[in-house]
C-alpha positions, 0 to 999 in steps of 0.5 A, a space after each residue: 499500500 505504501 508503494 502505491 501512495 509513494 507513486 501518487 505523491 511523487 508523480 507530479 502529474 498524478 499529484 497535481 490531478 489529485 490536488 485539483 480534484 480535492 480543491 474542487 471538492 473543497 470549493 463545492 463544500 464551501 459553497 454548501 457551507 455558505 448555503 447551509 441553514 441548519 447547524 448540524 449540516 454546517 458541522 458535517 460540512 466542516 468535518 468534510 472540509 477538515 478531512 479534505 484538507 488533511 488529504 492534501 497533506 498526504 504527500 508530506 506524511 507519506 514522504 516522512 516530512 510530517 
């Protein structure tokens, strides 16, 4: 498993596509957060944003920099 993750985080084209995907998901979550009217929905979206941002740190974690 570690080898597959190393390939993802160290292949520039793959990593760029992955982070572009995450950035799009983060943007859409921000839009939903702005439109949310219920507190429980806001909390769920905040958790989603936190998880997505953590995934963007995967390169540092896999390469032992974090």
